N, C-alpha and C positions, 0 to 999 in steps of 0.2 A: 257647492251649494251657493246660490245667489242669495245674498242677504239684503241688499237694497240697490236701487237704481240711482246712478249719479245724474244721468241725463239720457237723451234719446239713444246715444251710442254706447254708453259705458255702464257697467254694473260692478259691484264689489262682491267678491267671492271669498269663502273660507271653507276649509274642510275639517277644521278642528285638530288636524295633525301637522302636516307640513305648512299649511296656511292657517295660522291661528287668528283669532279675533283681533289681536293687537297688531297683526301684520297681514291684513287682507290683500288680495290680489285684485287689481283693477283690470277688467277684461272687456273687450269689445263684444257687443251682443252678436255680431255676425259670425263670431268664431265659436258660438255655443250651440248646442243641440237642445231642443226642448225636451223636457222630461215631465211626464204626467203626474208627478208627486208633489203634494203640498203638505206643509206641516204647520197648521195654524197654532199649535202649541208653542212652536219656536218663535213665531211672530209675536205671540203674547209675551213670552219671556224677553224678547228683544225690546219690545215697547216698554217693559218694566225695568229694563237695564239689568236683567238677571240671566241673560243668555250666556252659557259657558261653552267652551270648546268640547267638553264631554257630551253636551246635548246634541251638538252637530254630529259628532262621531256616531252617537247612538242612532240618530235618524238615518245617516248614510249607511250604516250597517244593516238597518232594517230593509232598505232598498236593495242592497246586495243580496241579502238572504232571500227576499222575495223573487229576485231575478234568477237566482240559482235554482229555486224550487220550480219556477216556470220552465227552465231549460231542460229539465229531466224529460227524457223521451217517453211518450205514452206507451211505447213498446216494452219498456222496462217493467211495467206492471202486469203485462199479459202472461198468462201461463201457456206453456206449450212447447 
């Protein structure tokens, strides 16, 4: 999860597990794929200085669960 932008080329990332907030990863933008998820509640926590690794893990888990739900084939729900 991108937490903030360093400059036009680099961002800082954390996942709350292997890359915690106290040891974020500096990553080039060109190596990232865009994801249509935003978490304004995490932004508010970060601005207040209250963001925790567990908050990031929870947000990423919700993305994974949504993706798994969307990957289920529509044929699985058909009778016949």
